[in-house]
N, C-alpha and C positions, 0 to 999 in steps of 0.2 A: 189242705192247701192254706196258705197264710193270707188273711184278709188285709186290706191296706190298713186297717186299724191296729191289727197286731204290728205291723210294721212300724207305724207311727208310735205305738206305745214303747216299742223296744227303743227307738231313737230317743225318746223322750227319758226313758229309764237311764240310758248312759250319759246323755248332754246334761241333765238336771238332776239326777237322782242318785249318781255315784254307783251305779251298776258296773262292776268290773269283773273280769276274770282275776281274782285275787293271785292265783298262781297256776302254773304248768309246771309238774313236779314229775322228772323222769326217775323212775325205781330202777336200780342196776343190782343186781345179785354179785357178790364178791366172792361167793362161797369156792370158785374155781382159782382165786388167789392165793390160797392157803400154801404156805411153805414154811419150813423150819428155820429158813433163813429170813431174818426180819428185815435186811436190806432188799432182797429178793422179791419178798412179799409186798414190801412198799412200792418198788418198781412197777409189779404187776397190777397193784391197785392203782397207781397212776395212769398207766398206760390204758388200762380197760376203761376207766371212767372218760379219759380224754377221748377215746376211740368212739365209744358209744355216745357221748354227748356233745361231740363238736359242733354238731349241727342244731342243737335244741334252741338256743339263743336267737340265731338268725331265722330259724323258722317260726319261732313265736313272734319276732318281730315282723316277718312277713305277712303273718295271719293278722296281726294286730293292724298293719297299714291296709290290707285289702277289705277286712270285714267291718273296719271302724270300732272295735270293741277293744278296750284297753286290756291289755294283760300285763298286770303290774309286775310280777315276779316269775323268773325263771329259775327253777330249782332242781337240785340232786337229792335223793335219799339212797342211801346204800345198807346192805346187810349189816346188822349190829356188828360193830368192830370187835367187840369182846368175843364173837363167834369166829372171827377172821384170823385175828392176831392170836388166839389161844394157842396155837400150836407152835408159834414162833419161839426160839430159843432167846428169849430176851425179857428183861423186867422192866423195861422203859418202853411205854406205850405212846409217850409223846410224839415221836416221830411218826407214828401213823396219822396222828391229828394233822400233823405238819403236812404230810403227804395229802390228805384230803383238801386242805387248805389251798394247796399249790394247784391241785386239780381244778378246784372250783375257781381259781383265779383264771387259769388257762383257758376253760371252758366260757368264761364270762358270766356264770350265773350268780345270783343275789346270795345264796346260803346252800350248804350241803349238810343233810342231817344224817344220823347214822353211827355217830360216837356214841354207841348206847350198849346198854347191858339189860339183860332180863333175868332177874335175880329173885323173883317172887317165891322161889321154894329152896333157893340157897346159892350160894357162889361156886362157880369153877375157878381155875387157876386164872383164866383170861378175865373175868369178871372181877376178881379181886385185883388184878392189876389195872385194869382200865378205870375202876373207881379211884383209885390212888391216884390216877394221873389227871384226873378231869379239871381240877383247878389250873394245874400248870398247862394243859392241854388248851383251855379257854382263853387263858391269859397270852399265850404264845401265837394263836391263830386270831383271823378276822372273820371268817365266813363259816367256821365250823359250830354245828349245833349238837347239844348231847341231851340224851334222855335215859333215863333208869325206872324201869318198870319194878315196883317193890311189892306188888300185890295182885291176886286176883281172885274172882269169887270162887273158884274151885280150889285154889292152892292156899288162900289165906294172905295173910301181911308177913312180909319177911321183916321183923321188927328189928333185927340187926340192921339191916339195909336201910331202915327209916333213921335210925340214930346215927349210921354212918353219913347220910345224905344231909343231915342238918349240919355236921362238922364240914363237909365239902362245901356245902353252900356258903358258910361264913368264910372259908378259906378262898373260895372263888372271888367273893366280894372283895376281899383284902387285896388279892392279887391284881384286881382289876379296877383299883379304888380311883386310879388316875382317870378312869373312863366312866365314872360314877356307877362302879361295880356292874358294866355292862355284861360280863361274864355271865350273871345270874340270869339275864335276860335270854341268853343262848342255853339255858340249862333247865329241865323240865321233869318232874318226879311224877311217875304215873302209878296208877292201878287199873289194871285191864287196858292196857295199852293196845291201840289197834294196829295192824301191819299194813294198812294202806293209806294212812293218815299223809295227806299232801301239804300240810300246814307245818311250819316251823313254830317252835323249836323240837316238836317231838315227832316229826317224820323220821321213819326209817323202813327199809325194804324187808318185810318179814320173810321168814325162810319157806313160808307156804305161798308166795307170790311167785310169779313167772320170772324168767330170766331177766327180762327187761319190759318195763310198762310205763305208760303215760298216765299218770291221775292228775285231775283238775280240781281245783279249790275254786268255788264262786262265791262272791260275796254282795249283798245289796241291803243292809238295814234300812238304807234310805228309801230304797223303792218300796219296802213293806211300809215304812211310816208314810210316805206319799199315798200309797193306796189306800190306807186306813183313813187318813184325813180326808181323802177324796170322797169316801163311801160315808163318812159322818157328816160332812159338808151337804150331800145330797140329802140324807136323811133330815137334817135341819132345813132344808129348803123346800118340805114338802113330801119328802119320801117316806117310806115305811121305817118306824122306829128302829134303831138297831139294838140287839141283844149281843151278849159275848159270843154267842154262837155264830151270829152273822160276821164279826169280827174274825173269828177263826175260819170261816170261809173264805174271806177276802184274803188273808193271810196265805191259806192253802192254794187258792188260785194264783196268788203272785209268785209264791215258791215254785209253782209248777213252771210259769214262764221262765223265770231264772235258771231253774235247773236245766230247762230245755236249751238255754243259750250256752250253758256250760258243756252239755253233752256234745252240741254241735262244735263248739270249739274244740273240745277233747279229742273227738274222732277226727277233725281236721288235722290236728298236730300228729296224733298216731299213725294217720295215713301217709302223710308226708314223709314221716320219719321211718316208716315201715315196720313200726310196732304195735302190739295190741292195746287197745283202750282199756283201762282199768278200771276207776271209778270217778264219778263226778261228787265231790263232796260240798253242800250247800249248807255253809255254815255261816251265820249272820256275825262276821267279823267286823269290828268297826275301826275306824281310824279316827285321829284327831280331827279331821275336817269338819267343818261345820255340815249339819245335814247326813252325815254317815254315822250316826249314832244309834245304838241298841237303847240307850237309855232315854231317848226321845220317844220311842215307841211307847214305852210305860206312860208318859203324859199325854200322848195322843188317845190313848184308852182311857184316860180318865184319872190317874194316879196324879198328885200334886209333884211326887218326886220317885224315881227309883228308891226303893228303900222303904217307902211308906207301907202301912198295911194294906195287904193285897198283892204286893211285889211278887211273891213266890207262886202265887196263884196264877197271874198274869203271865210270868215266865214259862209256866208249866204248859199253858194255852199255846204260848207261842212257839216253843220247842217242839211240841207235839203237832201243830199246823205245819209248820215248816218240814218235818219230817214225812208226813202223810202227802203233802204237796210234791216233794221231791221224788217219794216213791212211785207216786201216781206217773210223774213226768219220765221217768227213766228207770230201766231195769239194772242201771249200772251205779246206783247210789250206794256211797259207802263212805269211807273215813269217819269222821265224827259228826257231821251233818245236824244241825240244830243251832243253837244259840250261844255265842260266846259273850262273857262278860269281863273283859280285861280292863281292869280298873285304870291305868295309866294309858290306856290306847282310846277310851271314849271320854269324850269332852264332858257328856252329860253325868257319866257315872263317877267321874272325877269331882265333878262339882259337887254331886251328892255327897261324895266321901268327905270333902273339905268342910262341909257345913255340918257334918255329923249326921245328916238324914240316912246314910248308909255306912253300917258299922260291919267290922270284919265278922262277929257273929251272924248278921243278917245276910251277908255274901255267903258264909258257909252253909246257911238253910237254903239259899237259892241255888246253890251247887246240887243239891238234891235232885233237881230236876232240869238243871241246864245240859249242855253237851260236855263241857269239860268240868273245871273246877275253879279254884283259887289262881286267877290270872294276871300276871304283870302288876303284883301288888308289891309297892315299896314299903319296906318296913325299917325301923330305926336300925343303924348300925351296931348299936350295942345290944341287940337282941340275941339272948344266949342261943346257941346251938340247941341245946335241950328243948327250948321253946318252939324253934323252928321244926325239929323233929317231932314235936306234939302236934302242930299244926299238919305235917304231913300224914301222921297216922289217923288224924281224926278224918281227912279229906280221903285217906285210902280205906278207911271204914266205910265211908258212905259209897264209895264205889263197889266195895265188895259185897257189902249186903244187898245193896240195890241192883247188881250185876250191870254196871254202866261204867263207862270211862270217867275216872276222874284225875285231876291232877292238880300240883302245886308249881307255880314258877314266880 
């Protein structure tokens, strides 16, 4: 039974510490939309998405209003499009992306993910055609997100795919240059991609998933920082001196509370839509808002800045504690669950990068222990495709050897 203090803590987390449900993502299988005729396949895709997700946004808004918990994004993920379009008698896959975009607009969601290919062991015809279409697809759509899995611990790394993605990222940036290369923010290259990730741009509905499912992404770096600051303040005012183990315990208890909120909302959404609940992904995903930063957590622990000596160790502790707290709170924890370090989406991390305290090499070291990889990093427009491919290869190698998900965006 909830105590009055638990209720007050939750209200405080929402009102003052930026706790939110970052996304409710409906996963939809499109395997039954396969057809040799491309136009018919597109019609089936559009009709199925609109039929399944027509009430998603309204349901999210109703729950947000009733429970008083912000649900920032309502999204859709679908079966990797290379699998669905592979049987079609066409070599132009851009219409499939435009169909996804049209369906997303009709349903009123923020993004739709799944314009994806899984090429860790090689290319099928559908994979080849989808990769070729990515730059044009992202340039001609607004809400479509794309991902390509180029490696896995079991299969190794498809270096041909890595080289190709370097060129694709360059072309995507060029075609969306009027929007500051926005297409690249909607394209992520994975190693060990997971099938139930609710976060964009890497979400897709894996072939091992149910016909349709609700996954929830919860975030709250501000909540974690506030909990650490409160515990340290108590320690300074006569309490027991805190060790890093004590800090880890604070993070675990906080992650437990946040995950319980996410599971509650996920179950409620699933119940109202008549769908199974999939996973709650507790990922400390920051925003540029003050007080909603992962980087500020490092300063609370005692580092001068993220990037200073000790950063990787603190990040490892943070990631481990978040995962353990989440697993204790729910049997439905999945996705990526841990700490994200997206440079251009976190004011503290961006500031450290601008001053030189945080370098690309240090970021790469940190990705050995965080949830994902090199995320939301702006690089010079004249960076060669070969250099980009090298960065992808390095990050994929970290994921492959350490049996973890890594990515480059």
